[in-house]
Every structure is written in C-alpha cells, then in structure tokens.
Residue frames relative to the residue before (quaternion, step in Angstrom):
aa qw qx qy qz dx dy dz
M 1.0000 0.0000 0.0000 0.0000 0.00 0.00 0.00
A 0.0818 -0.7933 0.6030 0.0185 3.55 -0.72 1.05
G 0.1180 -0.7845 0.6055 0.0630 3.50 -1.15 0.61
R 0.5496 -0.5765 0.4773 0.3711 3.52 -1.34 0.01
I 0.2621 -0.7464 0.5965 0.1354 3.53 -0.95 0.98
L 0.0224 0.7902 -0.6087 0.0681 3.56 -0.81 1.09
P 0.6174 -0.5310 0.4051 0.4156 3.60 -1.18 0.40
L 0.6446 -0.5703 0.3721 0.3476 3.53 -1.14 0.75
C 0.6027 0.5986 -0.3566 0.3889 3.59 1.08 -0.66
H 0.5871 0.5769 -0.3669 0.4335 3.61 1.26 -0.16
A 0.6638 0.4553 -0.3068 0.5078 3.58 1.27 0.11
S 0.4461 -0.6682 0.5202 0.2896 3.54 -1.16 0.57
A 0.6338 -0.5240 0.4089 0.3956 3.53 -1.26 0.42
A 0.6324 0.5437 -0.3313 0.4412 3.59 1.02 -0.77
T 0.6591 0.5009 -0.3062 0.4701 3.59 0.96 -0.84
L 0.6539 0.5076 -0.3162 0.4634 3.58 0.92 -0.89
A 0.6529 0.5125 -0.3112 0.4628 3.59 0.96 -0.85
A 0.6452 0.5195 -0.3240 0.4570 3.60 0.97 -0.79
I 0.6685 0.4798 -0.3014 0.4817 3.59 0.93 -0.87
H 0.6446 0.5208 -0.3249 0.4557 3.58 0.91 -0.90
G 0.6694 0.5093 -0.2893 0.4568 3.58 0.97 -0.86
A 0.6396 0.5103 -0.3207 0.4772 3.57 1.15 -0.57
C 0.7281 0.4360 -0.2213 0.4804 3.57 1.21 -0.53
F 0.8022 0.1772 -0.0623 0.5668 3.58 1.08 -0.69
S 0.1131 -0.7650 0.6284 0.0846 3.53 -1.20 0.56
P 0.4940 -0.3332 -0.7833 0.1774 1.51 -1.14 2.18
G 0.4352 -0.6787 0.5257 0.2714 3.55 -1.14 0.63
W 0.5722 -0.5656 0.4560 0.3805 3.54 -1.26 0.32
R 0.4763 -0.6812 0.4911 0.2606 3.53 -1.18 0.66
E 0.6707 -0.4869 0.3753 0.4150 3.55 -1.28 0.36
V 0.6507 0.5250 -0.3211 0.4448 3.60 0.94 -0.83
D 0.5902 0.5607 -0.3625 0.4538 3.60 1.12 -0.60
F 0.6989 0.4526 -0.2688 0.4841 3.56 0.92 -0.92
Q 0.5848 0.5600 -0.3787 0.4483 3.61 1.06 -0.61
Y 0.6537 0.5115 -0.2975 0.4717 3.55 0.96 -0.90
L 0.6974 0.4834 -0.2803 0.4489 3.59 0.79 -1.02
L 0.6615 0.5323 -0.3178 0.4221 3.60 0.90 -0.87
Q 0.6369 0.5177 -0.3274 0.4681 3.61 1.22 -0.32
D 0.6232 0.5603 -0.3280 0.4360 3.58 1.24 -0.35
P 0.4156 -0.7394 0.4677 0.2485 3.64 -0.65 1.03
L 0.6491 0.5160 -0.3257 0.4543 3.62 1.20 -0.30
Y 0.6100 0.5238 -0.3362 0.4904 3.57 1.34 -0.10
A 0.1292 0.7952 -0.5772 0.1335 3.58 -0.80 0.99
G 0.1762 0.7835 -0.5902 0.0827 3.52 -1.32 -0.10
F 0.4315 -0.6791 0.5371 0.2532 3.50 -1.32 -0.34
I 0.2262 -0.7138 0.6407 0.1700 3.51 -1.32 0.48
L 0.2406 -0.7338 0.6117 0.1716 3.53 -1.29 0.35
K 0.1000 -0.8005 0.5908 0.0101 3.56 -0.69 1.18
E 0.3507 -0.6862 0.5836 0.2559 3.52 -1.20 0.57
K 0.7760 -0.3895 0.2266 0.4413 3.59 -1.30 0.13
N 0.7186 0.4316 -0.2618 0.4783 3.61 0.99 -0.73
D 0.5604 -0.6507 0.3353 0.3875 3.57 1.34 0.36
K 0.4117 0.6724 -0.5052 0.3509 3.60 1.19 0.30
I 0.3463 -0.7207 0.5612 0.2140 3.58 -0.92 0.92
L 0.2217 -0.8169 0.5272 0.0739 3.54 -0.66 1.18
G 0.8046 -0.1059 0.0914 0.5771 3.56 1.19 -0.43
F 0.1138 -0.7833 0.6048 0.0880 3.51 -1.35 0.05
I 0.1655 -0.7167 0.6606 0.1502 3.51 -1.39 0.25
D 0.0306 -0.8065 0.5905 0.0025 3.56 -0.93 0.87
W 0.0472 -0.7913 0.6096 -0.0025 3.52 -1.20 0.61
Y 0.2450 -0.7483 0.6036 0.1255 3.50 -1.31 0.44
R 0.3032 -0.7572 0.5561 0.1598 3.55 -0.84 1.04
V 0.0164 -0.7663 0.6419 -0.0208 3.55 -0.97 0.95
G 0.8031 -0.1181 0.0412 0.5826 3.59 -0.20 1.25
D 0.7637 -0.3102 0.2409 0.5123 3.57 -0.73 -1.04
T 0.6269 0.4685 -0.3686 0.5017 3.58 1.19 0.55
G 0.1668 -0.7707 0.6030 0.1208 3.53 -1.29 0.20
D 0.2282 -0.7550 0.6005 0.1319 3.53 -1.18 0.63
I 0.2986 -0.7076 0.6100 0.1949 3.54 -0.82 1.00
Y 0.3007 -0.7772 0.5311 0.1533 3.55 -0.65 1.14
S 0.8159 -0.0894 0.1309 0.5560 3.56 0.70 -1.08
L 0.0699 -0.7055 0.6999 0.0865 3.49 -1.32 0.55
C 0.0286 0.8310 -0.5462 0.1017 3.55 -0.30 1.31
V 0.0395 0.7377 -0.6737 0.0203 3.54 -1.03 0.89
L 0.5410 -0.6278 0.4448 0.3395 3.57 -0.84 0.97
P 0.5885 -0.6393 0.3580 0.3416 3.61 -0.79 0.97
S 0.6946 0.4823 -0.2984 0.4426 3.63 0.90 -0.78
Y 0.7022 0.4334 -0.2651 0.4987 3.61 1.27 -0.15
R 0.4466 0.6997 -0.4520 0.3266 3.60 1.24 0.10
G 0.7343 0.4248 -0.3133 0.4269 3.53 -1.27 0.47
H 0.6513 0.5051 -0.3131 0.4718 3.59 1.28 0.22
G 0.6185 -0.5928 0.3326 0.3942 3.59 1.22 0.32
L 0.3992 0.7358 -0.4728 0.2751 3.60 1.22 0.21
G 0.6278 0.5227 -0.3309 0.4724 3.59 1.02 -0.74
R 0.6266 0.5281 -0.3224 0.4739 3.56 1.06 -0.79
Q 0.6422 0.5156 -0.3288 0.4622 3.63 0.96 -0.79
L 0.6709 0.4977 -0.2993 0.4611 3.57 0.91 -0.88
L 0.6755 0.4821 -0.2998 0.4706 3.59 0.87 -0.92
S 0.6327 0.5309 -0.3281 0.4585 3.60 1.00 -0.79
A 0.6448 0.5185 -0.3237 0.4588 3.58 0.99 -0.82
L 0.6740 0.4885 -0.3040 0.4633 3.58 0.93 -0.83
V 0.6532 0.5091 -0.3170 0.4621 3.59 0.88 -0.90
K 0.6499 0.5114 -0.3126 0.4674 3.59 0.97 -0.84
A 0.6713 0.5012 -0.3043 0.4533 3.59 0.88 -0.91
V 0.6637 0.4926 -0.3111 0.4692 3.60 0.88 -0.88
S 0.6509 0.5232 -0.3092 0.4550 3.56 0.99 -0.85
Q 0.7110 0.4598 -0.2607 0.4638 3.60 0.88 -0.91
Q 0.7368 0.4346 -0.2352 0.4615 3.56 0.94 -0.87
G 0.3341 -0.7626 0.4954 0.2478 3.58 1.16 -0.42
D 0.2727 0.8042 -0.4881 0.2016 3.58 1.17 0.56
A 0.8156 0.0691 0.0000 0.5745 3.58 1.04 -0.64
C 0.4216 -0.6841 0.5349 0.2613 3.54 -1.16 0.65
T 0.7968 0.0782 -0.0216 0.5988 3.57 1.14 -0.61
L 0.1954 -0.7342 0.6372 0.1294 3.54 -1.11 0.77
F 0.1432 -0.7681 0.6206 0.0664 3.54 -1.10 0.81
L 0.0579 0.7768 -0.6270 0.0119 3.55 -1.26 0.43
E 0.2600 -0.7083 0.6267 0.1947 3.50 -1.36 0.32
V 0.0245 -0.7701 0.6374 0.0028 3.52 -1.15 0.74
A 0.5644 -0.6161 0.4263 0.3465 3.56 -1.00 0.82
E 0.6031 -0.6033 0.4059 0.3279 3.51 -1.04 0.91
G 0.7213 0.4455 -0.2471 0.4693 3.60 1.03 -0.72
N 0.5811 0.5843 -0.3727 0.4266 3.60 1.26 -0.12
V 0.1015 -0.8449 0.5249 0.0195 3.55 0.41 1.28
I 0.6179 0.5408 -0.3505 0.4505 3.60 1.01 -0.75
G 0.6562 0.5035 -0.3033 0.4732 3.58 0.94 -0.87
Q 0.6353 0.5351 -0.3304 0.4483 3.58 0.95 -0.85
H 0.6687 0.4927 -0.2993 0.4696 3.59 0.91 -0.89
L 0.6139 0.5440 -0.3437 0.4573 3.58 1.04 -0.74
Y 0.6918 0.4729 -0.2873 0.4639 3.59 0.81 -0.96
I 0.6374 0.5184 -0.3299 0.4649 3.60 0.95 -0.81
S 0.6610 0.5148 -0.3107 0.4490 3.61 0.97 -0.81
H 0.7041 0.4112 -0.2544 0.5201 3.60 1.26 -0.30
G 0.6856 -0.5420 0.2701 0.4040 3.57 1.18 0.56
F 0.4800 0.6491 -0.4566 0.3740 3.60 1.20 0.27
H 0.1896 -0.7736 0.5991 0.0813 3.54 -1.18 0.73
L 0.4849 -0.6454 0.5084 0.2998 3.55 -1.07 0.80
I 0.0508 -0.8265 0.5607 0.0014 3.59 -0.75 1.04
G 0.8134 -0.1254 0.0838 0.5618 3.60 1.18 -0.16
Q 0.2981 -0.7341 0.5732 0.2088 3.50 -1.30 -0.29
R 0.2239 -0.7322 0.6283 0.1378 3.51 -1.34 0.45
R 0.2993 -0.7801 0.5275 0.1539 3.54 -0.35 1.27
C 0.8495 0.1075 -0.1160 0.5033 3.56 -1.14 0.80
Y 0.2598 0.8091 -0.4899 0.1945 3.59 1.11 0.64
Y 0.7590 0.2984 -0.1628 0.5553 3.56 0.93 -0.92
S 0.4493 -0.6597 0.5203 0.3037 3.56 -0.98 0.82
S 0.0163 -0.7989 0.6005 -0.0302 3.52 -1.11 0.67
N 0.6794 -0.4917 0.3522 0.4154 3.56 -1.29 0.22
N 0.6770 0.4280 -0.3132 0.5102 3.58 1.10 -0.52
S 0.6305 -0.5926 0.3572 0.3517 3.56 -1.13 0.56
R 0.6449 0.5557 -0.3242 0.4125 3.60 1.13 -0.45
G 0.3805 -0.7106 0.5104 0.2997 3.61 1.03 -0.57
T 0.4861 -0.6584 0.5029 0.2779 3.54 -1.34 0.09
T 0.4548 -0.6859 0.5051 0.2601 3.55 -0.99 0.87
A 0.2366 -0.7361 0.6176 0.1438 3.54 -1.11 0.80
L 0.2847 -0.7063 0.6199 0.1889 3.54 -1.09 0.78
V 0.2649 -0.7685 0.5678 0.1298 3.57 -0.91 0.96
F 0.0848 -0.7902 0.6069 -0.0044 3.53 -0.84 1.10
S 0.0753 -0.7721 0.6265 0.0757 3.55 -1.24 0.47
R 0.1167 -0.7575 0.6372 0.0806 3.52 -1.32 0.44
P 0.2945 -0.7736 0.5362 0.1650 3.57 -0.67 1.11
F 0.1700 -0.7676 0.6092 0.1042 3.53 -1.21 0.63
C 0.7059 0.4043 -0.2435 0.5283 3.60 1.17 -0.55
E 0.6173 -0.5751 0.3921 0.3669 3.56 -1.09 0.70
K 0.6505 0.5274 -0.3368 0.4304 3.61 0.90 -0.83
E 0.6649 0.4883 -0.3095 0.4730 3.60 1.09 -0.62
R 0.6081 0.5699 -0.3593 0.4198 3.62 1.07 -0.59
I 0.5603 0.6170 -0.3824 0.3988 3.57 1.14 -0.58
F 0.7344 0.4441 -0.2272 0.4603 3.57 1.02 -0.82
Q 0.5413 0.6310 -0.4071 0.3782 3.63 1.19 -0.04
C-alpha cells in the first residue's frame, strides 16, 4: 500500500491529535499540536491515501544541529503495509538533503521490537536507554531505548 507523502502542515491539529491518540496512550492533545505547528523548528510528513484520508505521520523538532523525532504514527488498522517505512524514509531523505541536522535522535519503547528494527534498517544505532520514560499501567513505567542516526561526517566518527 502506497500513499502520498506531504508536509505535516497539510494536516490539522485535530487530525494529528486523533491519530496520535489512536497510536499512543496517553495521546497528545489538539492544543499540543496547535502549539507545535506554529513553531518553525517543528516539521514532518503526513501520509494520505487516495481518498485524502490521513493514515499516519512522522514529526520532528530541530534543536541546533540535532533533531528529535517525536512520533511515528500509523493508524492501527493500516499497520503492516510499509507506511511507517515510507514516512521514516521521507524524513531521513529530507534531513539528509537539507542538512538540517547532523544527528537525529528518537526514543522507542523497549517492547516495540518492530519499531526498533525499522529504525535500525534506516541507519539508527542504539545509544542508551531511559528507564520509566513512558507512563504505563504499572507503577514502574516503560523503558525507552534511545537511538541516533548521524548525517554529518564528524558525527559518524563517534558511531
């Protein structure tokens, strides 16, 4: 299944919040996305199907010469068709071509093995972990694995 990749600004805050809420608990609120969409350092991509329904998105925030991928979301009923791979590929290509960041960082839940394999297949490397990073039903929370991907030669030396 292929979709059209468009800049994140083609989506409303309400749509992004609905998709995020379908993918994560707790999801971000509409007001969170309204705030982010006004920031010039916040960007990403959406993926639309032929009928213009938005099936997912990837967003990131640039901080100096680094960037943090905030979310990679694909609606649960559309997973397993390579849509997350399309979104991540679009972001990696854009960052590489534009030179916006020397390194991208992201966190992924320790139990999200599919996500981990996706990031590794796009050149990301495990660099650490954050214990109790994600809230969870148990009191301890869920550990996040921290990944990075270098884009600048000086950053590749340290991988």
